[in-house]
N, C-alpha and C positions, 0 to 999 in steps of 0.2 A: 468770070471767075473760073479758076481751074479746079477740076475735080481732085480732091485729095485721094491718096492711095486708100483703097478699101478692099476687103475680102470677107466673105462669109466664113465665120470660124465654126459654125455648127448650130444646130437647133436647140431650143429650150422647150421642154415638154412640161405642161402643168400636170399635177397629179394630186390625188387625195392622200396618198401615202408615199412620201418621198423616199424613205428608206427601202420600202418594198420595191418600187420601181427601179431604184438605183441598183439593188442587188440583182434584179432580173437582167438588166442590161450588162451588168458586170459579168455575170455568168454566160449570158448569150453571146456577147462579143469577145469576152476574154479581156476586156479593157480594165485599166486601173481606176479605182475610185481615188481621184485626186483630192477631193474635199467632200465632206458630208456634215452638214450643220443642222441643228434644230432638234426638237421643236422650240420655237420662240416662246417666252413666258406668256401665258394667257391664250395660246393657240392650241388647236387640237393635236393629238399625238402624231399624226401624219405630216404635220407641218415641217418645213425646212427647205433646204436647198442642197444640191449636190452638183458635182462636175466629174465626168468620166472621160478618159483620153486613152487612145491606143498608145502602144509603146513608142511609136515614132512621133507622137505629139502633133500629127498633121491636122487633126480636127478635134471636135469635143461634142459631147452631149451634156447639157445641163437639165436638171429636173428641179422644178420649184413647186412648193406646196400651194394648193389653191383650195381653201376651205369650202368654196361654193362650186367645186368641180362637178361637171355634168358629163357622164360617160358618153363618148360619141357613138353614133349609130352608123354602121356600115352595111349596105350602102345608105346614103342619106335619104331621109323621108320628110315630107312637109311636117312642120311643127316639132321636129326633133333636133338634137344637137348633132350635126354632121361633123365629119372629120375636118380639120382645118389645115392639117399637114400630115404627111406620112413619111416614113423613112423607107428608102430603097436599100436593101441589103443584098449584095451579090454573094452567092454561094456556088461552089463548084458542082454540087449535086443537090438539086432542090429537095428531093425526097428525104435525103439525110438531114438537110437543113430544117425541114419541117419537123422531123422526129426530134432533133436537138431542141428546137424552139419549144416544142410541147414539153419536153423533159425539164426545160428551164422555167416553165410556167405560162407559156403562151397558149392560145387556142387558135385553131384554124377557123377563119371566117366562114360562116355558113354560105355566104354568097361569094362566088368566084367569077371573075370576068368570063363570059361565054366565048369571047373572041380571042382568048389567049390559051396557049397550050399549057395544061396544068403540070406538065413535066418541066416547064421552063419558068412558071410564075405561080406563086401562091400568096394569097392575101392572108395575113395572120393578125392576131390581136394580142397586144401586150396585156399585162395584168390590170392596167388602168383603162383598157379598151381602145388604146391608139392603134389604128391600123398600121401595119408595115408589110412590105412586099419582100419576099424572098425570090430572087430571080437568077437565072443563068443565061 
């Protein structure tokens, strides 16, 4: 059997509040909210689904509501919900990127990799607790 054409179009993040996390990534990345739906009848207020894309439409991030969402713990620890995926976001200036991410609603992770230069890599947490790296 021949492999059909395939490509990864981008991640889908679970969240307890779709609109909040959508607005965070919209501001952080400057991407357009292509679609934002929800909540569905009978579901909590944070339920829904969204898709964001950059102007060139080269990729996307989708966010979907998860009513049983458990905030991940970074770094992982036994008996806790560890991260299952993280985003790597290139920035020209890591310190400026950190300041911008914090202004948008992110927090800097308390734990930073000891073997990495903090002027070139910082682990951040989005409002739902997903880790993401700012790097240069």
